[in-house]
Each structure stands twice: as structure tokens, then as C-alpha cells.
N, CA, C and O of each residue as an XYZ file, in Angstrom:
440
protein
N     -10.776      9.478     33.186
C      -9.984      8.525     32.013
C     -11.375      7.821     31.158
O     -12.234      7.379     31.920
N     -11.587      7.719     30.060
C     -12.656      6.676     29.538
C     -11.784      5.245     29.690
O     -10.570      5.093     29.833
N     -12.818      4.301     29.610
C     -12.574      2.514     29.717
C     -11.873      2.563     29.064
O     -10.875      1.926     29.402
N     -11.758      3.404     27.465
C     -10.735      2.249     26.590
C      -9.204      3.198     26.743
O      -8.060      2.951     26.360
N      -9.708      4.187     27.370
C      -7.584      4.290     27.742
C      -7.160      3.763     29.089
O      -5.948      3.868     29.275
N      -7.827      3.238     30.049
C      -7.268      2.816     30.962
C      -6.971      1.749     30.442
O      -5.851      1.320     30.718
N      -7.840      0.935     29.515
C      -7.261     -0.261     28.719
C      -5.990     -0.568     28.464
O      -5.238     -1.480     28.808
N      -5.872      0.688     27.571
C      -4.720      0.873     26.752
C      -3.456      0.794     27.760
O      -2.541     -0.013     27.595
N      -3.527      2.005     29.142
C      -2.722      2.156     29.901
C      -2.212      0.833     30.538
O      -0.994      0.737     30.691
N      -2.842      0.015     30.844
C      -2.994     -0.809     31.263
C      -1.990     -2.097     30.592
O      -1.564     -2.930     31.392
N      -1.703     -2.206     29.429
C      -1.026     -2.751     28.393
C       0.559     -2.594     28.306
O       0.995     -1.452     28.154
N       1.380     -3.576     28.386
C       3.176     -2.826     28.578
C       3.650     -2.769     27.220
O       3.191     -3.435     26.291
N       4.411     -2.098     27.166
C       4.709     -1.789     26.017
C       5.939     -3.474     25.202
O       6.893     -4.054     25.720
N       5.238     -3.693     23.798
C       5.978     -4.632     23.319
C       6.979     -4.236     22.887
O       7.979     -4.941     23.011
N       7.067     -2.880     22.184
C       8.369     -2.633     21.078
C       9.682     -2.281     22.079
O       9.585     -1.692     23.156
N      10.914     -2.770     21.484
C      12.538     -2.444     22.113
C      12.377     -0.798     22.081
O      12.027     -0.071     21.152
N      12.715     -0.519     23.270
C      12.700      1.362     23.380
C      14.087      1.604     22.911
O      14.108      2.687     22.327
N      15.321      1.005     22.930
C      16.247      1.262     22.282
C      16.960      0.466     21.194
O      17.803     -0.420     21.335
N      16.413      1.000     20.025
C      16.514     -0.193     18.963
C      17.438      1.022     17.976
O      17.723      2.217     18.049
N      17.725     -0.395     16.843
C      18.168      1.071     15.813
C      16.972      1.385     15.307
O      15.808      1.004     15.181
N      17.921      2.442     15.010
C      16.279      3.391     14.336
C      16.638      2.795     13.260
O      17.834      2.590     13.055
N      15.428      2.303     12.136
C      15.265      2.471     10.933
C      15.739      3.111     10.093
O      15.605      4.319     10.288
N      16.556      2.686      8.691
C      17.281      3.102      8.179
C      16.071      3.595      7.161
O      15.155      2.806      6.931
N      16.079      5.130      6.453
C      14.998      5.513      5.750
C      14.784      4.893      4.700
O      13.587      4.806      4.427
N      15.781      4.217      3.688
C      15.477      3.711      2.838
C      14.572      2.610      2.719
O      14.262      1.883      1.775
N      14.243      2.671      3.863
C      12.964      1.486      4.094
C      11.797      1.831      4.020
O      10.985      1.124      3.423
N      11.423      3.066      4.643
C      10.147      3.270      4.277
C       9.999      3.932      2.916
O       8.871      4.093      2.448
N      11.333      4.411      2.110
C      11.328      5.327      1.089
C      10.786      3.339     -0.560
O      10.043      3.149     -1.523
N      11.866      2.524      0.285
C      10.816      1.407     -0.775
C       9.981      1.145     -0.596
O       9.220      0.900     -1.533
N       9.438      0.985      1.134
C       7.845      0.788      0.622
C       6.998      1.604      0.155
O       5.864      1.195     -0.094
N       7.459      3.362     -0.141
C       6.132      3.814     -0.714
C       6.387      3.505     -2.297
O       5.491      3.592     -3.137
N       7.738      3.129     -2.587
C       7.982      2.655     -3.953
C       6.605      1.291     -4.205
O       5.653      1.216     -4.981
N       6.954      0.698     -3.491
C       6.669     -0.821     -3.385
C       5.039     -0.870     -4.078
O       4.438     -1.140     -5.118
N       4.758     -0.208     -2.102
C       3.161     -0.295     -1.754
C       2.322      0.962     -2.265
O       1.118      0.791     -2.457
N       2.918      2.280     -2.507
C       2.090      3.433     -2.406
C       2.225      3.352     -4.140
O       1.379      2.730     -4.781
N       3.432      4.081     -4.847
C       3.164      4.143     -6.084
C       3.710      3.540     -6.798
O       4.211      4.077     -7.787
N       3.824      2.177     -6.569
C       3.639      0.860     -7.363
C       5.022      0.935     -8.761
O       4.948      0.399     -9.867
N       6.171      1.766     -8.214
C       7.234      1.474     -9.234
C       8.330      0.850     -8.933
O       8.728      0.795     -7.770
N       8.948      0.314     -9.904
C      10.167     -0.468     -9.714
C      11.335      0.466     -9.423
O      11.286      1.623     -9.840
N      12.440      0.000     -8.691
C      13.401      0.168     -8.844
C      13.840      1.111     -9.850
O      14.278      2.257     -9.743
N      13.626      0.377    -10.844
C      14.836      0.623    -12.306
C      13.767      2.148    -12.939
O      14.273      3.251    -13.146
N      12.395      1.859    -13.128
C      11.854      3.399    -13.459
C      11.937      4.159    -12.277
O      12.342      5.297    -12.515
N      11.732      3.972    -11.250
C      12.209      5.639    -10.131
C      13.112      6.061    -10.338
O      13.229      7.286    -10.299
N      14.313      5.132    -10.696
C      15.882      6.112    -11.037
C      15.923      6.697    -12.243
O      16.898      7.331    -12.643
N      14.917      6.527    -12.862
C      15.181      6.700    -14.406
C      14.807      7.939    -14.303
O      15.526      8.914    -14.516
N      13.248      7.953    -13.850
C      12.397      9.044    -13.469
C      13.495     10.141    -12.060
O      13.392     11.342    -12.307
N      13.987      9.977    -11.371
C      14.613     10.793    -10.352
C      15.991     11.574    -11.162
O      16.376     12.720    -10.929
N      16.572     10.639    -12.130
C      17.904     10.836    -12.949
C      19.317     10.512    -12.092
O      20.339     11.165    -11.880
N      18.876      9.238    -11.727
C      19.839      8.704    -10.939
C      20.425      7.357    -11.584
O      19.864      7.011    -12.624
N      21.428      6.581    -11.140
C      21.610      5.581    -11.473
C      20.417      4.376    -10.627
O      19.824      4.634     -9.579
N      20.268      2.729    -11.620
C      19.584      2.444    -10.627
C      20.452      1.500     -9.912
O      19.967      0.436     -9.529
N      21.519      1.744     -9.723
C      22.773      1.193     -8.390
C      22.439      1.672     -7.499
O      21.837      1.092     -6.595
N      22.784      3.032     -7.519
C      22.661      3.820     -6.009
C      21.440      4.409     -5.503
O      21.463      5.052     -4.454
N      20.303      4.230     -6.212
C      19.054      4.180     -5.644
C      18.967      2.473     -5.182
O      17.928      2.261     -4.558
N      19.623      1.536     -5.316
C      19.194      0.261     -4.981
C      20.167      0.352     -3.596
O      20.044     -0.438     -2.660
N      21.070      1.360     -3.627
C      22.091      1.081     -2.671
C      21.169      2.062     -0.912
O      21.088      1.856      0.299
N      20.710      3.066     -1.899
C      19.888      3.601     -0.555
C      18.565      2.610      0.261
O      18.318      2.416      1.452
N      18.006      2.204     -0.817
C      16.695      1.123     -0.576
C      17.152      0.052      0.123
O      16.499     -0.756      0.783
N      18.121      0.095     -0.037
C      18.440     -1.622      0.726
C      19.638     -1.268      1.992
O      20.457     -2.130      2.308
N      19.619     -0.069      2.572
C      20.216      0.476      3.222
C      22.346      0.661      3.537
O      23.202      1.146      4.277
N      22.145     -0.053      2.467
C      23.792      0.176      2.076
C      24.339      1.672      1.858
O      25.519      1.942      2.083
N      23.611      2.422      1.504
C      23.815      4.136      1.508
C      22.941      5.044      2.276
O      21.720      4.933      2.387
N      23.600      5.840      2.730
C      22.895      7.020      3.554
C      21.887      7.782      2.185
O      22.078      8.141      1.023
N      20.849      7.747      3.090
C      19.450      8.839      2.247
C      20.738     10.460      2.920
O      21.234     10.667      4.028
N      20.829     11.271      1.554
C      21.324     12.996      1.650
C      20.332     13.770      0.948
O      19.215     13.369      0.622
N      20.794     14.840      0.752
C      20.092     16.125      0.478
C      19.571     15.421     -0.650
O      18.506     14.804     -0.620
N      20.437     15.527     -1.800
C      19.499     15.016     -3.279
C      18.850     13.953     -3.214
O      17.663     14.115     -3.497
N      19.224     12.615     -2.877
C      17.920     11.787     -2.816
C      16.858     12.013     -2.319
O      15.746     11.771     -2.787
N      17.031     12.320     -1.689
C      15.988     13.076     -0.532
C      14.833     14.174     -1.231
O      13.607     14.220     -1.133
N      15.552     14.794     -1.775
C      15.070     15.883     -3.342
C      13.905     15.426     -4.062
O      12.716     15.737     -4.122
N      14.924     14.299     -4.755
C      14.425     14.081     -5.692
C      13.658     12.760     -5.225
O      13.020     12.296     -6.170
N      13.570     12.252     -4.425
C      12.251     10.658     -4.070
C      10.929     11.582     -3.452
O       9.777     11.169     -3.317
N      11.521     13.154     -3.072
C      10.378     14.025     -2.141
C       9.273     14.487     -3.516
O       8.056     14.401     -3.680
N      10.698     15.132     -4.556
C       9.297     15.259     -5.584
C       8.812     14.337     -7.064
O       8.122     14.865     -7.936
N       9.290     12.944     -7.149
C       8.863     11.917     -7.407
C       7.536     11.262     -6.706
O       6.534     10.865     -7.300
N       7.767     11.247     -5.354
C       5.830     10.955     -4.802
C       5.593     11.797     -4.405
O       4.528     11.629     -3.810
N       6.026     13.068     -4.282
C       5.213     14.283     -3.537
C       4.888     14.320     -2.321
O       3.773     14.573     -1.865
N       6.309     13.951     -1.486
C       6.310     14.028     -0.322
C       7.442     15.520      0.361
O       7.899     16.387     -0.382
N       7.655     15.473      1.756
C       8.303     16.894      2.361
C       9.476     15.854      2.490
O       9.421     14.900      3.265
N      10.669     16.150      1.567
C      12.034     15.645      1.676
C      12.587     15.520      2.989
O      13.201     14.508      3.323
N      12.351     16.764      3.962
C      12.885     16.299      5.524
C      12.387     15.737      6.536
O      12.580     16.103      7.695
N      11.529     14.560      6.096
C      11.575     13.633      6.405
C      12.245     12.605      6.879
O      12.472     12.192      8.016
N      12.648     12.105      5.335
C      13.944     11.430      5.081
C      15.540     11.659      5.564
O      16.489     10.914      5.810
N      15.338     12.874      5.561
C      16.560     13.160      6.235
C      16.716     13.119      7.879
O      17.638     12.768      8.616
N      15.342     13.661      8.124
C      15.813     13.880      9.865
C      16.016     12.246     10.091
O      16.971     11.873     10.773
N      15.035     11.207      9.464
C      15.546      9.749      9.712
C      16.851      9.248      9.887
O      17.284      8.451     10.719
N      17.537      9.988      8.747
C      18.729      9.528      8.651
C      19.794     10.200      9.625
O      20.898      9.754      9.940
N      19.213     11.335     10.007
C      19.767     11.832     11.313
C      19.707     11.322     12.585
O      20.706     11.393     13.301
N      18.771     10.858     12.946
C      18.401     10.110     14.118
C      19.248      8.543     13.809
O      19.708      7.851     14.717
N      19.305      8.276     12.689
C      19.955      7.156     12.631
C      21.671      6.988     12.789
O      22.313      6.048     13.257
N      22.148      8.321     12.190
C      23.325      8.427     11.997
C      23.817      8.821     13.907
O      24.687      8.183     14.500
N      23.227      9.669     14.365
C      23.287      9.890     16.133
C      23.650      8.523     16.683
O      24.579      8.280     17.454
N      22.652      7.545     16.097
C      22.212      6.709     17.125
C      23.585      5.553     16.954
O      24.141      5.007     17.907
N      23.868      5.399     15.790
C      25.067      4.769     15.414
C      26.302      5.373     15.976
O      26.818      4.733     16.892
N      26.718      6.170     15.713
C      27.877      6.800     16.312
C      27.805      6.978     17.542
O      28.850      6.876     18.185
N      26.707      7.256     18.148
C      27.107      6.870     19.744
C      26.683      5.545     20.298
O      26.743      5.391     21.518
N      26.390      4.869     19.765
C      27.183      3.243     19.873
C      28.736      3.167     20.041
O      29.372      2.827     21.038
N      29.281      3.654     18.556
C      31.058      3.264     17.951
C      31.621      4.112     19.170
O      32.288      3.684     20.111
N      31.132      5.622     18.900
C      32.291      6.209     20.384
C      31.510      5.941     22.043
O      31.589      6.877     22.839
N      30.897      4.849     22.411
C      30.554      4.965     23.466
C      31.685      5.380     24.473
O      31.402      6.211     25.336
N      32.813      4.908     24.420
C      34.122      4.825     25.099
C      34.330      5.994     25.253
O      33.903      6.765     26.113
N      35.128      6.184     24.246
C      35.802      7.590     23.947
C      34.774      8.952     24.348
O      35.247     10.003     24.782
N      33.354      8.742     24.130
C      32.410      9.690     24.656
C      32.378      9.955     26.442
O      32.040     10.848     27.219
N      32.935      8.620     26.498
C      32.239      8.258     27.886
C      33.928      9.088     29.172
O      34.002      9.553     30.309
N      34.819      8.841     28.122
C      36.216      9.150     28.743
C      36.159     11.026     28.627
O      37.222     11.628     28.782
N      35.006     11.731     28.383
C      34.994     13.061     28.052
C      34.829     13.500     28.958
O      33.808     13.228     29.590
N      35.910     14.516     29.504
C      34.915     15.258     30.878
C      34.184     16.266     30.373
O      34.581     16.864     29.373
N      32.970     16.605     31.019
C      32.116     17.688     30.521
C      32.632     19.057     31.521
O      32.823     19.191     32.729
N      32.694     19.594     30.816
C      33.128     21.551     30.975
C      32.178     21.869     32.477
O      32.657     22.266     33.540
N      30.722     21.564     32.195
C      29.510     22.270     33.059
C      29.442     20.975     34.186
O      28.635     21.007     35.115
């Protein structure tokens, strides 16, 4: 092990391990603002969706679905499966927390 690797191994983890997964809209917004530098209105026009529906996704009020993922992926030249995977992880995390007591009451078969 190199000296640099040993130093990194000694650093404690600073990020929360069990935190709410980031809404994919946060990533979409960063890509629009930082990378392609488009306004929400211009992106919505190019994607063929309403500004309100795109803004709802970018602000985390609406989930990223296959339609938005495909349109956004086409707009910025990215793989839409990333945005759907992020949404899937978030949905499972939120459902796991909201169903915790109901899930605990289920007796597993095996």
C-alpha cells in the first residue's frame, strides 16, 4: 500500500451513510445550468414539454419518468438510464421508510 493510500485509509468518512438519495432533478438542473447553460423555458421548448412540468422535475416535486429521462437524455446527449436509476433508488428508499412498520410485521417465508 502506498503512503497516499495509507493516508486516505486513515480519514474518517464525513458524509452521512444513511441519507435520503438525491432526487435526479438536482442532477438535471446542474446539467442545464452548468453544462449546457439553458434556461428551464428553453429546455422545455426543445424537449417538447411544458415549462411547469420540467420545473416540477428539476425542483424535486415530480419524479423523473421514462418520458422525461429520454427527452432530457436526447437534449444533453446522455444516457437516460442514469436518471431512471437514480429515481428508482430514491423511490425504494422513501418507500422503505414509509412502510417500515408494515414491513417489520411481515413474517418471511424462509
